[in-house]
Structure formats: C-alpha cells, structure tokens
N, C-alpha and C positions, 0 to 999 in steps of 0.2 A: 216469364219469359223464358224459352230454352235457351240453354247455355250452348255456346260454340264447342265444337269437339277440337282436339288439337291439330287434327290434319287440317280443319276450317281454317284453322290461325293461320297455319303455315302457307295454306296457299294464298291468303288475302296479305301475306309478306313478301309475295314474290312480285318482281315486276320485269317486263319485257324491256330489253334495250336493243338498238340495232346498231351494228358496229360495222363501218364502211374501211375497206383496205383502199390503197392509193390506186387500184385498177378500177375501183367504181363497185367492185363485188361487196355483197353485203352479208352479214352473218346475224343473225335473230338468236339472243341469248336469253335465259330466264335466270334472273339471279336474286338474291334476298335484297330488301329494300337498304339493308344497312353496310352491303359490300362497298368496300373501298376501291380507288383506282389501281392501287397496287394489287389486290386480290383479283379484279378483273382483268388485268394484263398476265399474270399468271396463268390464269383460266384460257386466255387466247392463246398464250404460247403454247399451252399443253393441247389445245384443240387442235392447233394449226400446224404441229409437228416442227417448230422451230427452234433454234437454240435460245436460252434463256440466258444473253451474255449481260444482264443487268442494264440494257438501254433502250427497252421497250416502253412506249409511252402510250398515253392516251389522250388525244386531240381535240378539243372542243372548235368545232369549225362552222362559221356563219359566212357562207358564200355570198348571199346578198349584200352584206356590210361590208364585205372583204376582209373579215376579222379572223384570228385563231389563236388558242393559247393552249400550252401543254398543262393538264391538270397534274395537281400536286398527287403524291403517292396516299395521303391520310385524306383526301377528299371523298365523300360519297357519291357515287355515280348517279343514283336516282335523284338525289337533291339537287345536282347540277343540272340533270335533264329536265327538271319542273322548269327551271328558269330560262330554258331555251326555246327558240320559236319554231314553228312547224319545219321550216326550210333549213334547219340547222341539223347537225349531224356529227357524230364521234369518229375520228379516224384513228387507226392502228397503226402507228408506225415508229420508226427508229428516232431517238433522239439522244445522242451521244454527249451533249452538252449539258445535259438536265442536270448534273451533279459535278460538272465539271470544275466550277469555282471553288469546290472543297480541297481539289488536288493543285490547283494553279490559279490561286485567287489575285495574284499581281496582274495578270492578262486581263481580268476581268474589270478590276478596278485601278486604272489608270492614276496616279500621283495627283495630277492635276483638277481631277473630278472629286478627289477625297478631301473634304476640309481638313479633317485631321491630320492627314497626310503634311499637308501645307503648313500646318501650325507646328510640327513635328522636324520639320527641315527633311523631308522623305526619307527618313532613318527608321522605318518600320517593318519589322521583321514579318513575313506571312502568316506564321500562324498567330501574331499579336492582332494582325489586321483583321482576320476570321474571327476572333474571339471577342474584339470589341463590335463587330456587326452583329453578333449572335447574343451579346450579353444584353439584357435589358437594362441595366444599370448604367451603360455608355452610351453615349449620343453623338455617333458618326453621322456625317450629311454629306450627301452627294450634291454637287453644284456644277452650275455650267449654263451655257446658252442653248436653249432650246426654239425651234418655230412653234408657234401655238395659232391654231386655226381659231378664229374668232366663231362663238357659238351664232348657228343659225345664218352665217355669212360664208362665201366663199373665199375671203382674204386672210392671209398668214400674216404674222408679225414675229419678231424676233426678241425673245425676252429672256431676262436672266433669271433661273429657277433653283429651289433648293428641294430635295427630298429629305423629311425626316420620319421619323416613327410615327409622328402627329398626322404626316399628309404631305402633299404637293403643294409648296407655294410658288409665287412670283413675284418678283420686286418691282414696284412702280418705280422706283428710281435707279436705274443703273444695276451697279450690284449691292447696293446697301443691303444689310440684313436687319435693321431697326423693325421694329415690331409694326410702328405706324403706316411703313411702306409695303409691307407682306400682305398678299391675299391668298387666300387657302382657296385651291382650285379642285384639289379632290382629297377627300381622307382614304386611309388604307382599308379601313375596317368594312366601308359598304362598297368598295370598287374593286375589279378586278382589272389586270393589265393583259392587252391582246396586242399581238403583234397585227400591224395592217399591211395587207400582202398587195392590196390595190391603192397604195396611197396617192400615187402621181395621178393615175387614170381616173380614179372615182372621186378622189378629194383635192386634187390639184397641188398636192404636196410639192414642196421646193427640192427635196432630195426622195431616194429610196427608202429611208432608213426611218419609216413613220410608226407610231405606236399609240396606243389610246388607252385611256381609263373608260371603264364601262360599270355602270351602276350594277349590283348583282341582280337587282329585281327587273331591271331595263330589259324588255323583249323586243327586239328588232327596231329600235328607237333611234335613228341616226342623231337625231336631236340632242339625245342623252350622252353622247359621246364625248370626252375631250380630247381631241385631234392633236398630238404632238410629233415634231419632225425633228431627228437629230441629225448632224452633218456627216456621219460616218457609223459604220456598223459596230465599231468597238463602242463608241459613246452610247448608241441604243442598247447594246448588251448591258452595258455598266448601269443605265437608269432601270432596266427591266429587272437586272438580278437583284439590286439592292431593294425594290421593292417587294420582290419576292421575300427576302431575308427579312425587312422591316416587318412585314405582314405576319410573317409565320414563324420568325425566330427559330429557336431550338428545335421545333418541329422538323423543320426540314433536315437539320443533322439528325435527328433520329429516324427520318424516312431514308436517308442515305447510310446510314449503319445497319438498318435492318435489310436493306438490298443486297448490300454485301456480305452479311450474315447468312442469307438466306441463299446465295448465290454459291458460298462457299462449302454450305452444309448440303445441300439437296440438289446440286447441278453438278454432275462430272464434265470437267473440263476437255474440250474437244482437243484442244493442243495448248501447250504451255505457251504463255504469252511472253516469258521471260528469254531472250537468247542465251544468257547465262546458264541456263538449266539444260542447254543443248551441248552436247561435245562430239565431236569427229572421232569414229571409229574405223579401225583397218581389221577386217577378219580374214584377210587372205592367207594368215599364217595359220598355225595350230592352234594359236590363242590370241584372242582379241588385244589391242593395242590403241590406247588413245594418241590421236595424231596432234601432237603439240605445234608443229610447224603451221601459221596460219595459211601460207602459199599452197603448202601440201593439202590440208584441209578443203581450201577452196576447190582445189583441182580436183578431190576425190568426190565432194558434193556434186560437181558439175558433171563428172563423169557417170555418177549414179543417177544422176536426172536424165542423163542421156539414155542410160541402159534401160531405166524404167517406162521411159517412152517407147524405146524399141521393142521392148517386151510387150508393150501393150499395143501395138501398133499391129505386130504380128498376131496376136490372140484376137483382136477385133476386126482385123480385115484379111486373116488368112493368108497374106501374101507380103512382099518386101518391095513390091512395086512401087516406086517413086511417085508415080501417080498417086497411088492411094493415098501414102505418107501424107503428099502435098495436101490432098482434100482433107485429111484428118486435121494435120496443122491449121488450116483454114476455117475450121468450124468446132476445135474443142471446146472453145471458149463460149459458146452459145449459152451452155446451161449455166455458167458461172454466174453467181448473185450480184457480182460487181459489173457485168456486163448489159447495157443497157440498149444497145443498138444503136438504131439511125435516129436518136433524137437531137436537138438544136442545142447550140451553146447556152440559149438563154433557159432552155429546158435542165440543163443540167446545173446551171446556178441555181435554180429554184429548188432542186432535188437536195443539192449539198446544203443550202440554207436550212430547210426543213429538216434535215437531219442532225443539224448542231452545229456547223463549221468550227470542228474542233481541227487541231493539226492532224495530219495524216488520213482525213476522210476522203474518199478516193470513188471514182467509177470510170469505165471506160467506154468508149462510144465510137461508132462509126464516123470519121471524118467526113465533113459537108464539103469541102473544097477538094478532096482527094478521094474518091469511093475505094481504092485500093488501101487507104491507110486507116489508121484509128489515133485517137485522141485519149489521153489520160489528163482527166480533170482532178486537181487535187487542191484541198483545203490547206493552207499554212498561213499562221497569223491573221486568221479573220479574212483572209484574201483567197479569192478563186483562182489558180493558175492552169493553163492549158499545155500540155506537152504534147506534140505530133510523134506517133510512132510509125517509121516506114518501114514499109519490106524492102528487103535488099537481097540481091542474089550473089550466090557464091558456089562456084563449082556445080552449077545446076540445081541447087538447094534453095529454096526461099526462106530468108530469116527476116526476124522482126527487130528494130532497135530505134531506140529514142536519144541517142546521142550520135549520130551521124555513123553508124555502123562500128563503133569503137566496142559497144557491147552488144552480142547479137545474140538472139534466142530463137529456137525454133518454132514457138508457139506462144501466145499472149499470157497463158498460165503459167509458163517457165518464166516469163518476164514479171510477172507481178509478183510471183515468189520470189525471184531474186531481190526485186525493191522493197518487198517486205522484211527482208533481213538486212538490205545494205542501202543506204541513202544515194549512194552514185552522184550522178547530175542534178538529182531532185533535192529541193529546200528540205525535205524530212523523209523518212521511211513511209510507206503506205503501211497504215493502222487500222483503219476501220472501213469496210466495204460499205458503201451505199448498198441497202437491202429494202426490197419490198417483198411483204408477205402475201402470200395469196390463202385469204380465208375460206 
C-alpha cells in the first residue's frame, strides 16, 4: 500500500470555512482542522486590516431557528461547523462583553440570583465571587423564576429554576430544593446555550429576553430546544454567563488572560485608553510647560481642536468659504466607524445588543423624526438610551449640541471626541464604538 507524502497529509488536514460579516459579505478561508476560534479571529483581523482590540468574536448563527451564540476562544472551528445545519453560518463581529464579567462580576451576578450571596448576607467581595465560580471545589448556584416553553407545545409556564455545575433543574414544588422535587432539564456537558433573537415572533415568548439550550449534536431541530425566557436583560445575562463558567470553568479565565497577553505583546495601541496618561502642554514659549489648571487645559484643547479643523478645511477645500466649511462639517462624520446613517431605533437596539451591551457602547444615526438632527444611541447599565443631537445656528455658523446648546460642536467628530473624555450630560462616557468590519 503506497504511503502518503507529507504534502498529501497536509492537504487532507485543511478545511474550507465561510465567514460572513454583518453586511452579508462572505470570505472563504482555508484553515487547519484543529484551528481554534481565537486563532481564526486573529487571522480575520489580519486579513481585514482592522484593529485587534481584544473584542472580535466568531458567532454561530442559525437564521431558521432564530438562534446565535458567541463561540469560546478554545473551541475548534471545524468541529463546530460539523454540528451546524446547511443554512447556518459563522458571523465575524464585535463582542465587547465576552469577558466583561471578569472585570465587573457584580454587574453580571446580582445578589438575589446567587444562592451563595443570599447565604452570606450579600457580603461577598467581587474577587471571592469569581473565585468561587471558577473553582471546581465550590458549588455556587444561580436561582430564580424563568418562563419555560412546554416541549412540542406553544404554551409557556413560570417555574423556579436552579443552575448548578451538574445542570439546569426546575422545582415541581415552588422554590423547594429538595431532591425529590427537582427535575433535570439540561446537563451542561451535552448542551450549548444560545440567545434566541426571534423569541416573541417565532416562539410566542412572554418577553424579549429569550434563550435556549441546544444539544451539541442536534442539527436544525426545534423540538430539541429547551426554550426559556427571563424577565429582563440582566437576568438573562446572569443565567447565560453562569452556564459558560460552569461548563468551561478555568478555561474561560485562561482564554481571557491569553487574549490580554497577546494584545499587549503583539498589537501596537492606536491610542492610550487611560486619560491619566495624557497631559496638556503649552508650547507657545521657548520651552514647553505642563498646564496644571484644568480650566486652562480645557480651553487649550478646544482651541487646538478648532485650529486643527480650520487647517484641514483650508487644505482639503483650498478656500475659507463658509459654504465649503458648512459642507465639510455636515459630511465629515460619514466615514466614521460609529456612524450608521439612516437606521431605525429598533435596528440600533439590535446592533447594541449584538455587540455586548457594556457601559459606553455607542453609535450615531440620523434622526427619524427630524432629518436635520442626529441621535446618539448609548448603552448604560444594560439599558439602551437615545440622545438627540440638534443643529443650532450662531453668528451664521451651524453647530451641533445634545444639551440644548449649552455645549456646542462644529461637527459630530468633535462632539464624539469630547464625550469620550467627558461625561457631560450623559450617564457615562463614550467608550466603545459599534463597529462593522468589511470582510
């Protein structure tokens, strides 16, 4: 029997994978059979010439079932693809919240849902809470009411449930934890957890916060899904995050640390994310000096920004014409990653939700009610808020403001840059722009 050459074995070990972006465009890549999600994301970042800011993710999307989940960094792409139906696809998108629970666990695990917190009078430091979740020797438990859809039927009922390392259980008698009243609904090892994006429309869910358990080997079978529905987004996030931690444990923390290490060693930062590392300088004299007075520093920053834009207008347009300046101000934002043009409020909600719902996640869009105005859509405490940006005229020049003219900006880029450094009238600073990559 003839032996295979090394080249032949190498060819057999490669697989074809299709990756879709949010705009429906597709990129076909050939990858090794053992390539992980983390390495594929790095490859896509490199091929798409986008910045690797530790927030890109690969999403398993099932359009007919209305399901999707963010794959874990250590999962093997080809192995996941083998369990997907023909209509399913991989999406490459931002997910700022993938490891956010490591940085702010109390936001993800409210006291009333963590049995261990209840037993310890809520006096649990965040580090200890995470340690107990990650340690295999401790037994934390998530508890609370969920709506559950009857298998093979359209009706939903409200049931008290418990999520443990061994699986998801419901109680047949109120909130009782006695073993004789507990029924195992789904074990963690053989299931994956998905966000249901069409819960109300497709499954008649009582709220918008639907998720489900799906058997790893089940392909396109609605009857194999264990459909659940929470009262609010925080509750759904808690159940889904706890499932990930219980299923993968310390592997998740290792994934998180590897991403941070890779980012710090191999990626050159575009801009420091720490405002403390920036100082205001005055170079008008023979030597530079640090501006200590915060009022003087802010005035200098605004003047520098104004001069920068003035110089760029002259270079770009070759004229000081007010008409040309106004034209530039009205379109300068179009190429920015955070500007989404004329989309609906519902569409902005969908985009914010898909990219993580962390504090400071934002986008700008054209107002539907006022075509001359814009809307800042911002996420804070897992709630999405909208702030109208209105044009205002002063001395023949048009400015933009979201606080009724108290703070005015010559263009939307200046407005966004200001609120990235200053909270102002907003509930938090602008931190993470919603981004769509073109593959």
